[in-house]
MARNU-646216 format. One record per residue (C-alpha): y, x negated, z negated; residue number from 1. Coordinates in steps of 0.2 Angstrom, whole numbers. Layout:
<drenros>
((Y,X,Z),NUM)
...
</drenros>
This chain:
<drenros>
((63,55,-89),1)
((68,48,-72),2)
((52,41,-63),3)
((56,27,-51),4)
((39,18,-50),5)
((31,28,-36),6)
((25,12,-28),7)
((14,9,-43),8)
((7,27,-43),9)
((13,44,-39),10)
((11,60,-49),11)
((-3,71,-41),12)
((3,87,-33),13)
((-2,102,-43),14)
((-11,109,-28),15)
((-21,92,-28),16)
((-27,94,-46),17)
((-32,112,-42),18)
((-42,107,-28),19)
((-51,93,-38),20)
((-55,106,-52),21)
((-61,119,-40),22)
((-72,107,-30),23)
((-79,99,-46),24)
((-83,116,-54),25)
((-90,126,-39),26)
((-96,113,-27),27)
((-103,99,-38),28)
((-119,96,-28),29)
((-123,78,-21),30)
((-118,78,-2),31)
((-134,69,1),32)
((-146,82,-7),33)
((-154,94,5),34)
((-153,110,-5),35)
((-139,123,-3),36)
((-127,115,-16),37)
((-129,98,-7),38)
((-126,106,10),39)
((-111,114,4),40)
((-104,98,-3),41)
((-108,89,13),42)
((-98,102,23),43)
((-83,100,12),44)
((-84,81,14),45)
((-85,84,33),46)
((-70,96,33),47)
((-60,83,23),48)
((-64,69,35),49)
((-59,79,50),50)
((-43,84,42),51)
((-38,66,38),52)
((-43,61,55),53)
((-32,75,63),54)
((-17,70,51),55)
((-18,52,55),56)
((-21,55,73),57)
((-38,46,74),58)
((-56,51,77),59)
((-64,59,61),60)
((-79,47,64),61)
((-67,32,61),62)
((-63,38,43),63)
((-74,30,29),64)
((-71,35,11),65)
((-69,22,-3),66)
((-62,21,-21),67)
((-44,15,-16),68)
((-34,2,-7),69)
((-42,-13,-16),70)
((-59,-8,-10),71)
((-53,-4,7),72)
((-44,-20,9),73)
((-60,-30,3),74)
((-72,-20,14),75)
((-61,-23,29),76)
((-58,-42,26),77)
((-75,-47,19),78)
((-84,-36,30),79)
((-76,-43,45),80)
((-79,-61,39),81)
((-98,-57,36),82)
((-101,-49,52),83)
((-92,-62,63),84)
((-95,-78,53),85)
((-107,-85,67),86)
((-93,-83,79),87)
((-79,-90,69),88)
((-72,-94,52),89)
((-54,-93,54),90)
((-43,-79,47),91)
((-24,-77,48),92)
((-13,-68,35),93)
((5,-68,29),94)
((13,-75,13),95)
((18,-58,6),96)
((1,-49,5),97)
((-5,-38,-9),98)
((-16,-46,-22),99)
((-31,-37,-16),100)
((-29,-46,1),101)
((-24,-63,-6),102)
((-39,-64,-18),103)
((-51,-58,-5),104)
((-45,-73,6),105)
((-47,-85,-8),106)
((-65,-79,-11),107)
((-68,-82,8),108)
((-60,-99,7),109)
((-73,-104,-7),110)
((-87,-99,6),111)
((-81,-110,20),112)
((-68,-99,29),113)
((-52,-107,34),114)
((-36,-96,30),115)
((-19,-98,38),116)
((-5,-91,28),117)
((10,-88,39),118)
((27,-89,31),119)
((40,-76,31),120)
((59,-77,33),121)
((72,-73,19),122)
((69,-54,22),123)
((50,-55,19),124)
((46,-52,37),125)
((33,-62,47),126)
((36,-69,64),127)
((24,-63,78),128)
((26,-79,87),129)
((21,-89,71),130)
((5,-78,70),131)
((1,-82,89),132)
((3,-100,86),133)
((-9,-100,72),134)
((-23,-92,83),135)
((-37,-104,86),136)
((-53,-104,96),137)
((-63,-97,81),138)
((-50,-84,74),139)
((-59,-68,70),140)
((-46,-58,60),141)
((-28,-55,58),142)
((-23,-46,42),143)
((-5,-40,39),144)
((2,-27,28),145)
((13,-13,35),146)
((25,-10,21),147)
((28,-24,8),148)
((24,-16,-9),149)
((38,-26,-18),150)
((53,-27,-7),151)
((50,-14,6),152)
((50,-24,21),153)
((42,-16,36),154)
((32,-29,46),155)
((32,-29,65),156)
((15,-21,67),157)
((18,-14,84),158)
((22,-31,91),159)
((8,-39,82),160)
((-4,-27,89),161)
((3,-29,107),162)
((1,-48,105),163)
((-17,-46,100),164)
((-21,-36,114),165)
((-22,-53,123),166)
((-36,-58,111),167)
((-48,-45,112),168)
((-61,-54,101),169)
((-49,-54,86),170)
((-49,-39,74),171)
((-32,-33,67),172)
((-32,-26,49),173)
((-17,-17,42),174)
((-14,-13,24),175)
((-6,4,26),176)
((-6,8,7),177)
((13,8,4),178)
((18,15,21),179)
((8,32,22),180)
((19,47,22),181)
((35,36,21),182)
((35,25,37),183)
((25,32,53),184)
((12,21,60),185)
((3,25,76),186)
((-15,17,72),187)
((-22,20,89),188)
((-7,14,100),189)
((-5,-2,90),190)
((-22,-9,92),191)
((-26,-7,74),192)
((-45,-10,71),193)
((-45,-8,52),194)
((-33,1,41),195)
((-33,4,23),196)
((-25,18,13),197)
((-25,24,-5),198)
((-24,42,-11),199)
((-14,39,-27),200)
((1,32,-18),201)
((4,49,-9),202)
((1,61,-24),203)
((-17,61,-23),204)
((-29,55,-37),205)
((-33,37,-42),206)
((-50,31,-36),207)
((-49,39,-19),208)
((-45,30,-3),209)
((-50,27,15),210)
((-54,13,27),211)
((-51,17,45),212)
((-63,8,56),213)
((-59,9,75),214)
((-74,17,85),215)
((-85,3,91),216)
((-80,-10,78),217)
((-94,-16,67),218)
((-92,-24,50),219)
((-104,-28,36),220)
((-106,-17,20),221)
((-102,-25,3),222)
((-113,-12,-7),223)
((-131,-10,-5),224)
((-139,7,-10),225)
((-140,24,-2),226)
((-133,20,14),227)
((-119,34,13),228)
((-104,33,24),229)
((-114,29,40),230)
((-122,14,30),231)
((-105,6,28),232)
((-101,11,10),233)
((-116,16,-1),234)
((-112,26,-16),235)
((-112,45,-19),236)
((-96,51,-12),237)
((-82,58,-23),238)
((-82,75,-14),239)
((-68,82,-26),240)
((-58,67,-25),241)
((-60,67,-6),242)
((-55,85,-4),243)
((-40,83,-15),244)
((-34,67,-6),245)
((-35,77,11),246)
((-23,90,3),247)
((-12,77,-4),248)
((-10,68,13),249)
((-7,85,22),250)
((7,89,9),251)
((15,72,9),252)
((16,72,28),253)
((24,89,27),254)
((36,81,15),255)
((39,67,27),256)
((45,79,41),257)
((57,89,29),258)
((63,76,16),259)
((64,59,25),260)
((83,61,26),261)
((86,65,8),262)
((75,51,3),263)
((85,39,14),264)
((101,46,6),265)
((95,42,-12),266)
((90,25,-7),267)
((106,21,2),268)
((116,28,-13),269)
((107,16,-25),270)
((109,1,-14),271)
((127,4,-12),272)
((130,6,-31),273)
((119,-8,-36),274)
((129,-19,-24),275)
((144,-15,-35),276)
((137,-22,-51),277)
((141,-40,-56),278)
((127,-53,-54),279)
((116,-42,-45),280)
((106,-49,-30),281)
((97,-37,-18),282)
((81,-43,-11),283)
((76,-27,0),284)
((82,-31,17),285)
((97,-21,25),286)
((87,-17,40),287)
((69,-13,44),288)
((65,-7,27),289)
((55,7,20),290)
((65,22,13),291)
((58,22,-4),292)
((58,4,-11),293)
((73,-6,-18),294)
((71,-23,-26),295)
((85,-32,-35),296)
((88,-45,-49),297)
((101,-45,-62),298)
((105,-63,-66),299)
((102,-69,-83),300)
((89,-56,-88),301)
((70,-57,-88),302)
((63,-43,-78),303)
((51,-36,-91),304)
((65,-36,-104),305)
((76,-26,-93),306)
((62,-13,-89),307)
((58,-10,-107),308)
((77,-8,-110),309)
((79,5,-96),310)
((63,14,-102),311)
((71,17,-119),312)
((85,26,-110),313)
((72,36,-100),314)
((72,27,-84),315)
((55,21,-78),316)
((55,7,-66),317)
((44,-9,-64),318)
((45,-28,-60),319)
((33,-34,-47),320)
((17,-25,-41),321)
((8,-15,-54),322)
((-7,-26,-52),323)
((3,-41,-58),324)
((16,-34,-70),325)
((6,-35,-85),326)
((2,-54,-82),327)
((20,-57,-82),328)
((18,-66,-65),329)
((33,-71,-55),330)
((34,-61,-38),331)
((24,-71,-25),332)
((33,-61,-12),333)
((51,-66,-18),334)
((45,-84,-19),335)
((39,-84,-2),336)
((56,-77,3),337)
((63,-92,-4),338)
((71,-84,-19),339)
((73,-96,-33),340)
((61,-94,-48),341)
((75,-90,-60),342)
((81,-75,-49),343)
((63,-70,-45),344)
((60,-69,-64),345)
((73,-56,-66),346)
((67,-44,-52),347)
((66,-25,-54),348)
((58,-13,-42),349)
((64,5,-40),350)
((52,15,-30),351)
((55,33,-25),352)
((46,49,-20),353)
((52,65,-10),354)
((53,73,-27),355)
((67,61,-33),356)
((85,68,-31),357)
((103,61,-29),358)
((107,67,-46),359)
((93,57,-53),360)
((99,42,-44),361)
((117,44,-51),362)
((110,45,-69),363)
((99,30,-65),364)
((114,20,-60),365)
((123,25,-76),366)
((108,19,-86),367)
((107,3,-77),368)
((126,-1,-79),369)
((125,4,-97),370)
((110,-7,-100),371)
((117,-22,-92),372)
((133,-21,-103),373)
((123,-19,-119),374)
((111,-33,-115),375)
((125,-45,-111),376)
((134,-41,-127),377)
((118,-45,-136),378)
((116,-61,-127),379)
((134,-66,-129),380)
</drenros>
């Protein structure tokens, strides 16, 4: 099997699973308990928080543990809205955000907030000037993803952050879920106030995540309960998951230092070979893209049909975001990029990890070529 669906989820590192089992077995205490087992669990939680802070070059006190990217995005967006609703009810985002961001905004809209959705160009990239033009007297938040999860476009986060330095009352949230370990991001330098990451996107376990909240920023909690995570995120912490996530982040960033060139070579090879195929349309931009995502369409084929045909030959890929694929929804990202509905319905996403090899890429191209030929014969 060749697994090219790493943007949906990554395979946990063996060391990550070992950490989870070790902590679950030997340090199972509730970190809020005052006895020895609780103190040990709390100590491990603190160590993981410190390690993640050091790896992301932020203060450990800015690290809040969540259940993943969806919760982190919702907490950042709704928490900001609730905390600042008396100051303003206008929020800005882009037309290519993840469903957890889009749906959070839709809920806020139903509660009286005004949402400006800034369009993107044909490469899926938002304009900094368009964001600035959308700013009003009551704008409280700008939320823009770092790497698009469907086509791999890198958004101009640095430029947006620099622009927002001129608007100190507006908070800046970045969905960093697809970028962690693949595209560097200086959270402190770029004036990012809130930043979301998800453990299972970098070989950690599902159900683990982080919301980074810049020191001095206050947002409202969404959960009521035991006041864990400095009262921002109530609920007993997943100590084993958190410890294993810290290990996954450390190992992934190590891979970034040593494997980025190889990863880029695999992507470039795939793009070059896909360009040679008849009726293929590449949606991933030629420049300013993440090194692990390729999105393309083969004219005349529905995406889900092609995915299942490839799977029968041992190649695992996806259509749109994993959150939308089972609904057979057309990619909102491609439609926002002005791709026709017919072409968007045919889209396929290949997403890589540092474990994928050039040999796998060569086999994948052969499988894709063979599958295209076979499907055309069936349709003719």
